[in-house]
N, C-alpha and C positions, 0 to 999 in steps of 0.2 A: 326259290325259297323267299317268302316275304319277310318283312322286318320282324314281325311277331315270331315267326318260326325260327329266325336267326337267333333272337334273344333267348327263346326257349332252349334251343340247341346249346347256346353258350352257358346256360344255367345247369346243363347236364342233369336233367331230371332223373335219369337212371341211377344216379348216385345218392339220391335222397333217402332211399331205404336204409342206407348205412347210418345216416344221421338220426333217422326215426327209430332205429332198433334200440339204441341205448335208452331213449325216452320210454319206449314201450316196456322194456325190461324194468326200468325204474317204476313205471306205473303199475306193473304187475306186482312188484314188491310192496308198493304202497297199498294196493288192493288186498294183498295177503295179510298185511299188518293192520288192515281196516282203518287206514288213514288217507285213503285216496281222495283227491279233490280234482274234479274234472276241469275247472278253470285253470288251476295251476298246471295240470297235465297238458292242456292245450297251449298255454303260453310257453311251457318248456319245449313242446314239440315245434311250435312256430319259431322260437329262438334257435333251436338246433338246425332246423331246415334253412333258415336265413344264414346261419354261419356256414353251412355246407355250400350254399349258393355263392356266398362271398368267397369262399375258398376256391370254388370252381372258376369264378370270373377272374380272380387274382391269378390263378394258375394259367388260364388262357392268356392273360396279359403278360405274365412273367416269362412264359415259354416263348411267346412271340418276340418280346423285346430282347431276350437273351440269345435267341436263335435256336433254342432247343427244338422248336417245331419245324425247322428247315428240312430235316430229313425224316419227318414224322411218318410213322406207319400206324394206322388205326383211325379212329373217328376224326373227322375234320374239325379243326379249331377255327374259331370265327375271326380272330384278329389275323392269324397267319394267312388265312385265305382271302383277307381283304374285305370280308363282309361286315366287320365292325372296325371302326377306326380306333386308333390309340386314345384319342380324346373322348370318344363315346364310351369306351371301356373304362377309362378313368372315372368318368362321371357315374357310370353304373356301379363301380366299386364304392365310390363315396356314398351314393344313394343307399346301397344295400348295407353299408356300414352303419349309417344312421338308422335304418330299419332294424338292424340287430340291436343297436343301443336302445331304441324305443321299446322294442319287444322285451329286451332284458330288464329295462327299468320297470315296465308294466308287471313283469314277473316278480320283481323284488317288492313292489307295492303290494301285490296280491299275497305274496308268501310271508313277508317279514314285517309289514306295517312300519312301525317306527323303531324296530330293533336295529340300532346303529351298528352293533358288532357284526351281525350277519350281513347287513348291507355292505359294509366295508370289505368283508371277506369275499362276497360274491361279485362286487364291483371289480375287485382285483382279479378274480378268476375270469370275469367277462372280458376285461381288458387283455389278459393273456390269451384268451381264446380268439379274440379279434386279431390281435397281432400275429398269432400263429396261423390263422386262416390267410392273412395277407402275405406274410413273409415266407410261406412254403416255397414259392418260386419267384418272389419279388424282393427287391431290396439289394443291399450290398452283399449280404451273405445268406442267400436262400438255402434253408436247411433241407429242402426237398432234393437238392442236387448233391447232398452230402450223406446220403443213405440214412437220413433221420426221419423220413416220412413214416415208416412203420412205427417208430417210437411215438411220433405225434398222434397217429391213429389210435394206438393203444391208450395213450394218456387222455386224449380228448373224447374219443368215441367209446372208450372202455371205462377207465376209472372215473374221470370227471363227468362223462356223459351219464353213467349209471348212478354213481354215488351222489354227484351234485344234483342231478334231477330227482333222485329219491328224496333228498332233503327238501327240495322245492315241492315235489308232487306229494310226498308223504306227510309232511309236517307243515301245517299252517300255523305259524307262530302267533298270529293275531287272534286265535281262538282262545 
């Protein structure tokens, strides 16, 4: 496996449809209500995909550091197998975090213009989403090891993913 394939494998592309599904549902709702905006839809999709990749990289890191992957059954993890170093994964997590922030801020500019109230609300939600993506299996109290993963999936890929994206995709507050 070359370096490019290793990083693609670490990003777990097969999980990206989960992130895309909530954005697609929100886009469908926006289309139904005749308020669809393709630019907002694409930025919402990019942000959701980046958050999923961030979660996948953080999960690979957290599982390797905690030892959860030591007796792993299933797809190979890149840190646990030694194909990606701890430092390289940390750098990738930081890079993807900044990509999430840049994409999310671009989405806010496109969606809300100078509407400070909506900016503050969605910056808060964005911070929570980034922290949730990283702390699923990383940090002092990783919630993924405490049977809270399903709750997080429901909140972030269900409620927040669809309703939050509908607000972005469906309503351009600068019009």
